[in-house]
C-alpha positions as CSV (number, residue, x, y, z in Angstrom):
1,X,263.7,-50.2,76.4
2,X,267.7,-50.0,75.2
3,X,268.4,-52.0,78.3
4,X,265.9,-54.5,77.3
5,X,267.5,-54.8,73.9
6,X,270.6,-55.1,75.5
7,X,269.8,-58.1,77.7
8,X,268.0,-60.1,74.9
9,X,270.2,-59.5,72.3
10,X,271.7,-62.0,69.7
11,X,275.3,-63.2,70.7
12,X,277.3,-63.8,67.6
13,X,281.0,-65.2,67.1
14,X,283.0,-63.4,65.0
15,X,286.3,-64.3,63.2
16,X,287.0,-62.4,59.5
17,X,287.6,-58.7,61.8
18,X,289.6,-57.1,64.3
19,X,288.8,-55.9,67.5
20,X,286.1,-53.1,68.1
21,X,284.7,-51.0,71.3
22,X,281.8,-52.9,72.5
23,X,282.9,-56.4,71.3
24,X,282.9,-59.3,74.0
25,X,286.5,-60.8,74.1
26,X,288.4,-63.9,75.4
27,X,291.4,-63.1,76.4
28,X,294.8,-64.2,78.1
29,X,297.5,-61.9,79.2
30,X,300.4,-61.6,81.4
31,X,301.2,-58.3,83.3
32,X,304.9,-57.0,83.8
33,X,306.6,-54.4,85.8
34,X,309.9,-53.3,85.7
35,X,310.5,-57.0,83.5
36,X,309.0,-58.5,86.2
37,X,306.0,-60.6,86.4
38,X,303.7,-59.6,89.4
39,X,301.1,-61.2,91.0
40,X,297.3,-60.9,90.2
41,X,298.8,-59.7,86.5
42,X,298.1,-62.9,84.6
43,X,295.0,-64.8,83.8
44,X,293.4,-67.2,81.1
45,X,290.2,-67.0,79.1
46,X,289.3,-63.8,80.7
47,X,286.4,-62.3,79.3
48,X,286.5,-58.8,78.6
49,X,283.6,-56.2,77.1
50,X,285.9,-54.0,75.2
51,X,284.6,-50.2,76.4
52,X,283.1,-51.4,79.8
53,X,286.1,-49.9,82.2
54,X,286.8,-52.9,83.6
55,X,290.5,-52.9,83.6
56,X,292.9,-49.9,84.3
57,X,292.4,-46.6,82.1
58,X,293.8,-47.1,78.4
59,X,294.4,-51.4,78.3
60,X,290.9,-52.0,76.9
61,X,291.5,-49.2,73.9
62,X,294.5,-50.5,72.8
63,X,293.1,-54.0,72.4
64,X,290.9,-52.5,69.5
65,X,292.5,-53.5,66.3
66,X,293.7,-56.3,67.6
67,X,293.4,-60.1,65.8
68,X,292.2,-63.0,67.0
69,X,295.8,-65.2,68.1
70,X,297.9,-62.2,67.5
71,X,299.5,-61.2,70.7
72,X,299.2,-57.5,72.0
73,X,301.4,-55.0,73.7
74,X,299.4,-52.8,76.3
75,X,301.2,-50.3,78.1
76,X,299.7,-49.1,80.8
77,X,300.0,-47.1,84.2
78,X,298.5,-48.0,87.2
79,X,296.5,-45.0,88.9
80,X,298.4,-43.5,92.1
81,X,295.6,-44.7,94.5
82,X,295.4,-48.6,93.1
83,X,294.6,-50.6,95.6
84,X,298.0,-52.5,95.4
85,X,300.3,-50.4,96.8
86,X,303.4,-52.3,94.9
87,X,302.0,-51.3,92.0
88,X,300.3,-47.8,92.4
89,X,301.4,-45.3,90.0
90,X,303.9,-47.2,88.3
91,X,304.2,-48.2,84.4
92,X,303.5,-51.9,83.5
93,X,302.9,-54.1,79.7
94,X,300.5,-56.5,79.3
95,X,301.0,-59.3,76.5
96,X,297.6,-59.8,75.7
97,X,296.5,-62.4,73.4
98,X,292.7,-62.3,72.1
99,X,291.1,-65.7,71.6
100,X,287.5,-65.1,70.8
101,X,285.3,-62.1,69.4
102,X,281.7,-61.9,69.8
103,X,279.8,-58.9,69.3
104,X,275.8,-58.4,70.1
105,X,273.3,-58.6,67.3
106,X,270.1,-56.0,68.5
107,X,267.0,-56.8,68.0
108,X,264.8,-54.3,66.4
109,X,262.1,-52.7,68.9
110,X,258.1,-53.6,67.5
111,X,255.4,-55.8,68.2
112,X,258.0,-58.8,67.6
113,X,260.0,-57.7,70.0
114,X,257.6,-57.3,72.5
115,X,256.1,-61.0,72.3
116,X,260.0,-62.9,72.2
117,X,260.5,-60.8,75.4
118,X,257.4,-60.4,77.6
119,X,254.0,-61.5,77.3
120,X,252.8,-58.8,75.7
121,X,251.4,-58.5,71.9
122,X,252.7,-55.1,70.9
123,X,255.5,-53.1,71.4
124,X,253.2,-50.0,72.8
125,X,251.7,-52.2,75.3
126,X,255.3,-53.7,76.8
127,X,256.4,-49.8,77.1
128,X,253.0,-48.5,78.8
129,X,253.9,-52.0,81.1
130,X,257.7,-50.2,81.5
131,X,256.3,-46.5,82.0
132,X,254.0,-48.0,85.3
133,X,257.0,-50.2,86.7
134,X,259.2,-47.3,86.4
135,X,257.1,-44.8,87.8
136,X,256.0,-47.1,90.8
137,X,259.7,-47.7,91.5
138,X,260.4,-43.9,92.3
139,X,257.3,-43.0,94.0
140,X,258.2,-45.8,96.3
141,X,261.7,-44.7,96.1
142,X,260.3,-40.7,97.0
143,X,258.5,-42.3,99.9
144,X,261.5,-43.7,101.4
145,X,263.7,-40.7,100.7
146,X,260.8,-38.6,102.7
147,X,261.0,-40.8,105.9
148,X,264.7,-41.2,105.8
149,X,264.6,-37.2,106.2
150,X,261.8,-36.8,108.6
151,X,264.0,-40.2,110.9
152,X,266.9,-38.3,110.9
153,X,265.3,-35.2,111.6
154,X,263.7,-36.0,114.4
155,X,266.7,-38.0,115.5
156,X,269.2,-35.2,115.1
157,X,267.1,-32.9,117.2
158,X,266.8,-35.8,120.3
159,X,268.7,-36.0,123.4
160,X,269.2,-39.8,124.2
161,X,271.7,-41.4,126.5
162,X,273.3,-44.1,124.5
163,X,274.7,-47.7,126.5
164,X,277.9,-47.9,124.8
165,X,276.9,-51.7,124.9
166,X,274.3,-51.3,122.6
167,X,277.0,-49.7,120.2
168,X,279.1,-52.1,120.4
169,X,276.4,-55.0,120.1
170,X,275.5,-53.1,116.9
171,X,279.0,-53.4,115.5
172,X,279.2,-57.1,116.3
173,X,276.1,-57.4,114.5
174,X,277.1,-55.3,111.2
175,X,280.6,-57.4,111.2
176,X,279.0,-60.6,111.2
177,X,276.1,-59.9,108.5
178,X,279.6,-58.2,106.2
179,X,281.1,-61.8,106.9
180,X,278.2,-63.9,106.0
181,X,278.2,-61.2,102.8
182,X,282.0,-62.0,102.0
183,X,281.0,-65.7,102.6
184,X,278.6,-65.8,100.1
185,X,280.8,-64.3,97.7
186,X,283.2,-66.9,98.6
187,X,285.7,-64.9,100.6
188,X,285.8,-64.6,104.5
189,X,286.6,-61.9,106.9
190,X,290.6,-62.4,107.8
191,X,291.1,-63.1,104.0
192,X,289.3,-59.6,103.8
193,X,291.4,-57.6,106.6
194,X,294.5,-59.2,104.9
195,X,293.6,-58.2,101.8
196,X,292.9,-54.2,102.8
197,X,295.5,-54.6,105.5
198,X,293.7,-53.4,108.4
199,X,293.0,-55.0,111.9
200,X,290.1,-56.1,114.2
201,X,290.4,-52.9,115.7
202,X,290.5,-50.7,113.0
203,X,287.6,-52.6,111.5
204,X,285.4,-52.1,114.4
205,X,286.1,-48.6,114.3
206,X,285.0,-48.0,110.8
207,X,281.5,-49.4,111.8
208,X,281.6,-47.4,114.8
209,X,279.9,-44.4,113.9
210,X,276.7,-45.8,111.9
211,X,276.4,-48.4,114.6
212,X,275.8,-45.2,116.8
213,X,273.0,-43.6,114.6
214,X,271.2,-47.1,114.1
215,X,271.3,-47.5,117.6
216,X,270.0,-43.4,118.3
217,X,267.6,-44.3,115.6
218,X,266.2,-47.2,117.7
219,X,265.8,-45.5,120.8
220,X,264.3,-42.9,119.8
221,X,261.8,-44.6,117.5
222,X,260.5,-46.8,120.5
223,X,260.5,-43.6,122.4
224,X,258.2,-42.4,120.2
225,X,256.1,-45.6,119.7
226,X,255.9,-46.0,124.2
227,X,254.7,-42.1,124.0
228,X,252.4,-42.4,121.5
229,X,251.3,-45.8,122.6
230,X,251.6,-46.9,119.1
231,X,251.6,-51.1,118.8
232,X,249.8,-53.8,116.7
233,X,247.2,-55.3,116.8
234,X,246.4,-58.3,116.1
235,X,244.2,-58.1,113.1
236,X,247.2,-56.0,112.0
237,X,249.6,-59.0,112.7
238,X,247.7,-61.6,111.2
239,X,247.4,-58.9,107.9
240,X,251.1,-58.8,107.9
241,X,251.4,-62.7,108.2
242,X,249.2,-63.5,105.3
243,X,251.0,-60.6,103.0
244,X,254.3,-62.5,103.4
245,X,253.3,-65.7,102.6
246,X,251.4,-64.0,99.4
247,X,254.8,-62.9,98.6
248,X,256.3,-66.4,99.5
249,X,253.8,-68.0,97.4
250,X,252.5,-70.1,100.7
251,X,249.6,-70.4,101.7
252,X,248.8,-68.5,104.8
253,X,248.1,-71.2,107.5
254,X,251.0,-73.2,106.5
255,X,253.3,-70.6,106.8
256,X,252.2,-69.1,110.1
257,X,252.3,-72.9,111.2
258,X,256.3,-72.5,110.2
259,X,257.0,-69.4,111.8
260,X,258.8,-69.4,115.1
261,X,258.2,-67.7,118.0
262,X,261.2,-65.0,117.3
263,X,260.0,-64.7,113.7
264,X,256.5,-63.9,114.7
265,X,258.3,-61.3,117.0
266,X,260.1,-59.7,114.2
267,X,257.2,-59.1,112.0
268,X,255.8,-57.3,114.8
269,X,258.8,-55.3,115.6
270,X,259.3,-54.4,112.0
271,X,255.4,-54.0,111.9
272,X,255.6,-51.4,114.9
273,X,258.6,-49.5,113.7
274,X,256.4,-48.7,110.2
275,X,253.8,-47.1,112.1
276,X,256.3,-45.3,114.3
277,X,257.9,-44.2,111.1
278,X,254.5,-43.6,109.4
279,X,253.4,-41.2,112.8
280,X,256.4,-39.4,112.4
281,X,255.9,-39.1,108.6
282,X,251.7,-37.7,108.9
283,X,253.0,-35.1,111.8
284,X,256.2,-33.9,110.1
285,X,255.8,-30.1,109.4
286,X,257.2,-30.4,106.3
287,X,254.2,-32.8,104.7
């Protein structure tokens, strides 16, 4: 409820008092080490919530009491493990100007609040709906944790010959996924490696252990499915396609026609994996 209250808070411009904890500020700043400005330590119109711990320890606290338009000297020391080695452990001074102060005004938790932020007419109805959803989330999370533990135990006890080419292919797949995530954020893999000061070999090495676990898990689940004659029927596949179509709010027949053969195989493979996991859970000694 408090998270929902904060999300729907009114934002008020403040002009008659200095900064206090919890304020949303807009600031300009310039950072200096040994009286020299350093790269990455300068910004204009930066949005900073005081007390959010976005900046290094001690920075935000020193802005408390600052007034709009006044320059404040903020003295801090970079942590020893700071990502930029040339700044790690060094004292710095930031010259900061507060340009805007905004404050959250929290609405009272009552029936009017419930009507404004949801489809419910009373606060009690809204609370009950949140409780129901949180309970379902917790049950879903608990089930998946149990499934993960069962799979982990089965894989640990299995003896599997793992082809190195499968591990290498998995590493490449994971790196491609990571590259895609970086590009979605406006970055790329080469920039990331340069920033982290690592090469291709080191990057590949960092993924090998996880890749090995994934390949072994895949091989073990495939072996269990084969040994137990676990397969997916046409009726089960059809039901899963209908379910997926509903999730995407599409007509099932239209959705099915849009699927390529490899899309259908992907859905079928996912179903077979889940059926295999269900089999292991149902037959686990700890259930």
